[in-house]
Each structure stands twice: as C-alpha cells, then as structure tokens.
C-alpha positions as a Markdown table, in Angstrom:
| # | Residue | x | y | z |
|---|---|---|---|---|
| 1 | Met | 0.0 | 0.0 | 0.0 |
| 2 | Asp | 1.3 | 3.5 | -0.9 |
| 3 | Ile | 1.3 | 6.2 | 1.8 |
| 4 | Ile | 2.0 | 9.0 | -0.6 |
| 5 | Gln | 1.3 | 9.4 | -4.3 |
| 6 | Ile | 3.0 | 12.1 | -6.3 |
| 7 | Gln | 1.0 | 13.0 | -9.5 |
| 8 | Asn | 2.3 | 15.2 | -12.3 |
| 9 | Leu | 4.2 | 17.5 | -9.9 |
| 10 | His | 5.7 | 20.7 | -11.3 |
| 11 | Leu | 7.6 | 23.5 | -9.7 |
| 12 | Gln | 8.7 | 26.6 | -11.5 |
| 13 | Phe | 10.5 | 29.7 | -10.3 |
| 14 | Gly | 10.1 | 32.3 | -13.0 |
| 15 | Gly | 11.7 | 30.8 | -16.0 |
| 16 | Leu | 13.5 | 28.1 | -14.0 |
| 17 | Val | 11.8 | 24.7 | -13.9 |
| 18 | Ala | 13.0 | 22.9 | -10.7 |
| 19 | Val | 10.7 | 19.9 | -10.9 |
| 20 | Asn | 9.0 | 18.8 | -14.1 |
| 21 | Asn | 5.9 | 16.6 | -14.4 |
| 22 | Leu | 7.1 | 14.2 | -11.7 |
| 23 | Ser | 5.0 | 11.2 | -10.7 |
| 24 | Phe | 5.9 | 8.3 | -8.3 |
| 25 | Ser | 4.6 | 6.7 | -5.1 |
| 26 | Ile | 6.1 | 6.0 | -1.7 |
| 27 | Pro | 5.1 | 2.6 | -0.3 |
| 28 | Asp | 4.3 | 2.2 | 3.4 |
| 29 | Asn | 6.9 | 0.7 | 5.7 |
| 30 | Thr | 9.9 | 1.0 | 3.3 |
| 31 | Val | 13.2 | 2.8 | 3.1 |
| 32 | Met | 13.5 | 4.9 | -0.1 |
| 33 | Ser | 16.2 | 7.2 | -1.4 |
| 34 | Val | 16.0 | 10.1 | -3.7 |
| 35 | Ile | 19.3 | 10.7 | -5.5 |
| 36 | Gly | 20.6 | 12.8 | -8.3 |
| 37 | Pro | 23.2 | 15.5 | -9.1 |
| 38 | Asn | 23.3 | 18.8 | -7.3 |
| 39 | Gly | 20.5 | 21.0 | -8.6 |
| 40 | Ala | 18.4 | 18.0 | -9.7 |
| 41 | Gly | 15.4 | 19.1 | -7.6 |
| 42 | Lys | 15.7 | 16.7 | -4.7 |
| 43 | Thr | 15.3 | 19.3 | -1.8 |
| 44 | Ser | 12.7 | 21.1 | -3.8 |
| 45 | Leu | 10.7 | 17.9 | -4.0 |
| 46 | Phe | 11.0 | 17.5 | -0.2 |
| 47 | Asn | 10.0 | 21.1 | 0.3 |
| 48 | Met | 6.8 | 20.6 | -1.8 |
| 49 | Ile | 5.8 | 17.4 | 0.0 |
| 50 | Thr | 6.2 | 19.0 | 3.4 |
| 51 | Gly | 4.5 | 22.2 | 2.5 |
| 52 | Phe | 7.4 | 24.6 | 2.4 |
| 53 | Tyr | 7.0 | 25.1 | -1.3 |
| 54 | Gln | 3.7 | 25.2 | -3.2 |
| 55 | Pro | 3.8 | 23.3 | -6.5 |
| 56 | Thr | 3.0 | 25.2 | -9.7 |
| 57 | Arg | 0.7 | 22.2 | -10.5 |
| 58 | Gly | 0.2 | 18.6 | -9.6 |
| 59 | Glu | -1.0 | 16.6 | -6.6 |
| 60 | Ile | 0.5 | 15.2 | -3.4 |
| 61 | Ile | -1.8 | 12.6 | -1.9 |
| 62 | Phe | -0.9 | 11.7 | 1.7 |
| 63 | Asn | -3.1 | 8.9 | 3.2 |
| 64 | Gly | -5.8 | 9.7 | 0.7 |
| 65 | Thr | -5.8 | 13.5 | 1.2 |
| 66 | Asn | -4.4 | 16.0 | -1.3 |
| 67 | Ile | -2.1 | 18.2 | 0.8 |
| 68 | Val | -1.2 | 20.7 | -1.8 |
| 69 | Gly | -1.9 | 24.2 | -0.3 |
| 70 | Lys | -1.7 | 23.1 | 3.3 |
| 71 | Lys | 0.7 | 24.8 | 5.6 |
| 72 | Pro | 3.8 | 22.9 | 7.0 |
| 73 | Ser | 2.3 | 22.9 | 10.5 |
| 74 | Met | -0.9 | 21.2 | 9.2 |
| 75 | Ile | 1.1 | 18.6 | 7.3 |
| 76 | Thr | 3.2 | 17.9 | 10.4 |
| 77 | Ala | 0.1 | 17.5 | 12.5 |
| 78 | Met | -1.2 | 14.9 | 9.9 |
| 79 | Gly | 1.9 | 12.8 | 10.6 |
| 80 | Met | 4.8 | 13.9 | 8.4 |
| 81 | Ala | 8.2 | 14.7 | 9.9 |
| 82 | Arg | 11.5 | 15.8 | 8.4 |
| 83 | Thr | 15.0 | 16.9 | 9.0 |
| 84 | Phe | 16.9 | 19.5 | 7.0 |
| 85 | Gln | 20.1 | 19.6 | 5.0 |
| 86 | Asn | 21.2 | 22.5 | 7.1 |
| 87 | Leu | 20.6 | 21.8 | 10.8 |
| 88 | Arg | 17.6 | 23.5 | 12.4 |
| 89 | Ile | 17.9 | 23.1 | 16.1 |
| 90 | Phe | 17.4 | 25.5 | 19.0 |
| 91 | Pro | 21.0 | 26.1 | 19.9 |
| 92 | Asn | 20.4 | 27.6 | 23.4 |
| 93 | Leu | 17.9 | 24.9 | 24.5 |
| 94 | Ser | 18.9 | 21.6 | 26.0 |
| 95 | Val | 18.7 | 18.4 | 24.0 |
| 96 | Leu | 15.6 | 17.4 | 26.0 |
| 97 | Glu | 13.9 | 20.8 | 25.4 |
| 98 | Asn | 14.6 | 20.6 | 21.7 |
| 99 | Val | 13.0 | 17.2 | 21.4 |
| 100 | Met | 10.1 | 18.2 | 23.5 |
| 101 | Ser | 9.5 | 21.1 | 21.2 |
| 102 | Gly | 8.9 | 18.6 | 18.4 |
| 103 | Met | 5.7 | 17.5 | 20.0 |
| 104 | His | 3.9 | 20.8 | 19.9 |
| 105 | Ser | 1.8 | 19.7 | 17.0 |
| 106 | Arg | 0.5 | 16.8 | 19.2 |
| 107 | Thr | -0.5 | 18.9 | 22.2 |
| 108 | Lys | -4.2 | 19.6 | 22.9 |
| 109 | Ser | -4.4 | 21.5 | 26.2 |
| 110 | Gly | -4.0 | 24.9 | 24.7 |
| 111 | Ile | -3.4 | 28.3 | 26.4 |
| 112 | Phe | -6.0 | 27.7 | 29.1 |
| 113 | Gly | -4.4 | 24.4 | 30.3 |
| 114 | Ala | -0.9 | 26.0 | 30.3 |
| 115 | Val | -2.0 | 29.0 | 32.4 |
| 116 | Phe | -4.1 | 27.1 | 34.9 |
| 117 | His | -2.1 | 23.9 | 35.0 |
| 118 | Thr | -5.2 | 21.7 | 34.6 |
| 119 | Pro | -4.9 | 17.9 | 35.3 |
| 120 | Ser | -5.1 | 17.2 | 31.5 |
| 121 | Gln | -2.3 | 19.7 | 30.9 |
| 122 | Arg | -0.1 | 18.1 | 33.6 |
| 123 | Lys | -0.7 | 14.7 | 32.2 |
| 124 | Glu | 0.2 | 15.9 | 28.7 |
| 125 | Glu | 3.4 | 17.4 | 30.0 |
| 126 | Glu | 4.4 | 14.1 | 31.6 |
| 127 | Leu | 3.7 | 12.3 | 28.3 |
| 128 | Ile | 5.7 | 14.9 | 26.3 |
| 129 | Tyr | 8.7 | 14.4 | 28.6 |
| 130 | His | 8.4 | 10.6 | 28.5 |
| 131 | Val | 8.2 | 10.5 | 24.7 |
| 132 | Ala | 11.1 | 13.0 | 24.3 |
| 133 | Glu | 13.3 | 11.0 | 26.6 |
| 134 | Glu | 12.5 | 7.8 | 24.8 |
| 135 | Cys | 13.3 | 9.3 | 21.4 |
| 136 | Ile | 16.7 | 10.6 | 22.7 |
| 137 | Arg | 17.6 | 7.2 | 24.0 |
| 138 | Phe | 16.4 | 5.5 | 20.8 |
| 139 | Val | 18.9 | 7.5 | 18.6 |
| 140 | Gly | 21.7 | 7.0 | 21.2 |
| 141 | Ile | 22.4 | 10.5 | 22.5 |
| 142 | Glu | 21.1 | 10.1 | 26.1 |
| 143 | Asn | 24.4 | 11.1 | 27.5 |
| 144 | Tyr | 23.8 | 14.6 | 26.1 |
| 145 | Met | 20.2 | 14.8 | 27.3 |
| 146 | His | 20.6 | 17.9 | 29.5 |
| 147 | Arg | 23.4 | 19.5 | 27.5 |
| 148 | Thr | 22.9 | 22.7 | 25.5 |
| 149 | Ala | 22.4 | 21.8 | 21.9 |
| 150 | Lys | 25.0 | 24.1 | 20.5 |
| 151 | Asn | 27.7 | 22.4 | 22.6 |
| 152 | Leu | 27.0 | 18.9 | 21.1 |
| 153 | Pro | 29.4 | 17.3 | 18.6 |
| 154 | Tyr | 28.2 | 17.7 | 15.0 |
| 155 | Gly | 27.0 | 14.1 | 14.7 |
| 156 | Ala | 25.0 | 14.3 | 17.9 |
| 157 | Gln | 23.3 | 17.4 | 16.6 |
| 158 | Arg | 22.3 | 15.5 | 13.5 |
| 159 | Tyr | 20.8 | 12.7 | 15.7 |
| 160 | Leu | 19.1 | 15.3 | 17.8 |
| 161 | Glu | 17.2 | 16.5 | 14.8 |
| 162 | Ile | 16.2 | 12.9 | 14.0 |
| 163 | Ala | 15.0 | 12.4 | 17.6 |
| 164 | Arg | 12.9 | 15.6 | 17.4 |
| 165 | Ala | 11.3 | 14.4 | 14.2 |
| 166 | Leu | 10.5 | 11.0 | 15.8 |
| 167 | Ala | 8.9 | 12.8 | 18.8 |
| 168 | Ile | 6.2 | 14.0 | 16.4 |
| 169 | Gln | 5.2 | 10.3 | 16.2 |
| 170 | Pro | 5.1 | 10.5 | 12.5 |
| 171 | Lys | 3.5 | 8.3 | 9.9 |
| 172 | Ile | 6.4 | 9.0 | 7.5 |
| 173 | Leu | 9.9 | 10.4 | 8.0 |
| 174 | Phe | 12.0 | 12.4 | 5.5 |
| 175 | Leu | 15.7 | 12.8 | 6.0 |
| 176 | Asp | 17.6 | 15.4 | 3.9 |
| 177 | Glu | 21.2 | 14.4 | 3.6 |
| 178 | Pro | 21.4 | 12.8 | 7.0 |
| 179 | Ala | 25.0 | 11.5 | 6.4 |
| 180 | Ala | 26.4 | 14.9 | 5.4 |
| 181 | Gly | 29.7 | 15.4 | 7.2 |
| 182 | Phe | 29.8 | 12.0 | 8.7 |
| 183 | Thr | 32.8 | 9.7 | 9.0 |
| 184 | Phe | 32.7 | 6.1 | 7.7 |
| 185 | Asn | 31.9 | 4.7 | 11.1 |
| 186 | Glu | 29.2 | 7.3 | 11.7 |
| 187 | Lys | 27.6 | 6.3 | 8.4 |
| 188 | Val | 27.5 | 2.7 | 9.4 |
| 189 | Asp | 25.8 | 3.7 | 12.7 |
| 190 | Leu | 23.3 | 5.8 | 10.7 |
| 191 | Ile | 22.4 | 2.8 | 8.4 |
| 192 | Asn | 21.6 | 0.8 | 11.6 |
| 193 | Leu | 19.5 | 3.7 | 13.0 |
| 194 | Ile | 17.5 | 4.0 | 9.8 |
| 195 | Arg | 16.8 | 0.3 | 9.8 |
| 196 | Arg | 15.8 | 0.4 | 13.5 |
| 197 | Ile | 13.4 | 3.3 | 12.8 |
| 198 | Arg | 11.6 | 1.4 | 10.1 |
| 199 | Glu | 11.5 | -1.8 | 12.1 |
| 200 | Thr | 10.5 | -0.3 | 15.5 |
| 201 | Tyr | 8.1 | 2.5 | 14.4 |
| 202 | Lys | 6.8 | 0.6 | 11.3 |
| 203 | Ile | 7.0 | 3.8 | 9.2 |
| 204 | Pro | 8.6 | 4.6 | 5.8 |
| 205 | Val | 11.8 | 6.5 | 5.8 |
| 206 | Val | 12.7 | 8.6 | 2.7 |
| 207 | Leu | 16.1 | 10.1 | 2.4 |
| 208 | Ile | 18.1 | 12.4 | 0.1 |
| 209 | Glu | 21.6 | 11.2 | 0.0 |
| 210 | His | 24.8 | 11.4 | -2.0 |
| 211 | Asp | 26.7 | 8.5 | -0.5 |
| 212 | Met | 26.0 | 5.6 | -2.8 |
| 213 | Gly | 27.4 | 3.0 | -0.4 |
| 214 | Leu | 24.9 | 4.1 | 2.2 |
| 215 | Val | 22.0 | 4.3 | -0.4 |
| 216 | Asn | 22.8 | 0.8 | -1.7 |
| 217 | Gln | 22.9 | -0.6 | 1.9 |
| 218 | Val | 19.8 | 0.9 | 3.3 |
| 219 | Ser | 17.3 | 1.4 | 0.4 |
| 220 | Glu | 14.6 | -0.8 | -0.9 |
| 221 | Lys | 13.5 | 1.7 | -3.6 |
| 222 | Ile | 15.4 | 4.5 | -5.3 |
| 223 | Ile | 14.2 | 7.4 | -7.4 |
| 224 | Val | 16.7 | 9.2 | -9.5 |
| 225 | Leu | 16.1 | 12.9 | -10.5 |
| 226 | Asn | 18.0 | 14.8 | -13.2 |
| 227 | Tyr | 17.1 | 18.4 | -14.1 |
| 228 | Gly | 13.9 | 18.0 | -12.2 |
| 229 | Glu | 12.7 | 15.0 | -14.0 |
| 230 | Lys | 12.6 | 11.3 | -13.0 |
| 231 | Leu | 15.5 | 9.5 | -14.7 |
| 232 | Ala | 15.0 | 6.1 | -13.1 |
| 233 | Glu | 13.1 | 4.2 | -10.5 |
| 234 | Gly | 13.5 | 0.8 | -9.0 |
| 235 | Thr | 15.6 | -1.4 | -6.6 |
| 236 | Pro | 19.2 | -0.4 | -5.8 |
| 237 | Asp | 20.5 | -3.1 | -8.2 |
| 238 | Glu | 18.3 | -1.9 | -11.0 |
| 239 | Val | 19.0 | 1.8 | -10.6 |
| 240 | Leu | 22.7 | 1.8 | -9.7 |
| 241 | Ser | 23.5 | -0.4 | -12.7 |
| 242 | Asp | 21.4 | 1.7 | -15.1 |
| 243 | Pro | 23.7 | 3.3 | -17.8 |
| 244 | Lys | 21.6 | 6.5 | -17.8 |
| 245 | Val | 22.1 | 6.9 | -14.1 |
| 246 | Ile | 25.8 | 6.2 | -14.2 |
| 247 | Glu | 26.2 | 8.7 | -17.0 |
| 248 | Ala | 24.1 | 11.4 | -15.5 |
| 249 | Tyr | 25.1 | 11.1 | -11.9 |
| 250 | Leu | 27.5 | 8.5 | -10.7 |
| 251 | Gly | 29.9 | 9.0 | -13.5 |
| 252 | His | 30.3 | 12.7 | -12.7 |
| 253 | Glu | 30.6 | 12.4 | -8.9 |
| 254 | Glu | 33.7 | 11.5 | -6.9 |
| 255 | Glu | 33.5 | 7.9 | -5.7 |
| 256 | Asp | 32.1 | 7.6 | -2.1 |
| 257 | Glu | 33.4 | 5.2 | 0.4 |
| 258 | Val | 31.7 | 1.8 | -0.1 |
| 259 | Ile | 30.0 | 0.6 | 3.1 |
C-alpha cells in the first residue's frame, strides 16, 4: 500500500523549472532514497511534499488527502516529519527541550491548560517528557540529554534533529542528507539507525543522500532525479547499474566510500 502518491508534480521559479511533471509513489513501511546530481530538484521535492514550497501544479496525496496548499504545520500534524540539509535546532535549548518542542503539533491542552495547569495539561506534560526522553535514548544521545544543543558534537546534533522528528510520532519520516559530514563509522551507525526506525516504528523513511554506499545498503527503492525529471526508479540493483544513471550522476561524482 502506498502512503504517498505524487502525481504530475511541477515546480517553476520564474523561467526556471525545478521539478518537471514528476510522478511516483512511496510505499508504506519501506526505506526509499531520492538521488541525483546537485540541482536535480531533490530538496525542492521534499519542500513541496512537506508544505514549504507550493507546487506550480500537480497533486501530493498523503493517506488519501491532497495536501497541496496546506501549511507545513498542518502537514506535520497529519503525521509527516522531516530533518533539513542545514541543521535547524534551537542552539540555546537543551537536547531534551529541543526534542520536547517537536511534540507541539500533538498537544491539545492549549493556552487555558498551560495557564491554569489543569490535570489534563499536567498529564500531557508528563507524556511529552516521556516520549522525548524515549526518542533521545532511541537515537543514542542520552548522555547529552541535558546539555545545551550548541555544545554537542556535530554528529550528535544530526541525531538530535532525528530524535525531534521522531517525537512528532510521524507516519512517515523524511531525512535530507542525514549523512552529510559523517565519517565512515558514523555512516555505518546511521544505516543501523534508519533500519531500526523502520523496524521499530513501522513507518517509511525517505532520504536524500549522495553517499551511494549508504544508499545501496539501506534502500529498498530508489528514485533518480535529473534536471527536475525522473530519470530512473527501481531497486538499488536496477537503478545503480542503469547506464543512464551512471552517465548522468554516478559518472560525474567523486566515488564515495563503499560501506
């Protein structure tokens, strides 16, 4: 069963076409990668799916609902979470506070409950704390739980953003270049984390990634974009051996470490 269907998606900035007539689906409970050269439209695609960009035309069907035109906060509340290519954390908050902030879309008590500390609001606060702590432990940064986010090592900051996304309790998770800046060993750990997310939470994970070793290890489906259009789609074996893909992307990139 597909959790998202992309139908004839198009994005244009003036005379620049960023995404052109793109159609594909994201199966439930799978790990999928979106690859392609720099400028191929990968992050633009993520931004449209999560509501940060509005498509020029086309449909994005999420669990049966067309979400084109909905605000990012509404899409998040529907169960879609993401991380960003450039880290977006609250640098002066603790790790725990950062992750707790990810649950704001799930809170129900409102201003009245916060001001008067109603029983339901107190119960909700306890739940937020518990879920945040659980997500921090799940990604393996519990030793930094009460440390200020800006003082974390780079890799831990990346994992913090993933923990905050998981705290939303999403139905699907998008990771934009999660391995950027990682060492070989950190990439191996990330592969294991992505697999555990899918197995534990039973949700699809969709990532943009340039490291072909990581993509090959973790993905069950790959979409290749080139100049905003779909160049190839299939399993890692099918896609990474496709001559068109090798010519358009792999042949023009420096070879990544093979994991």
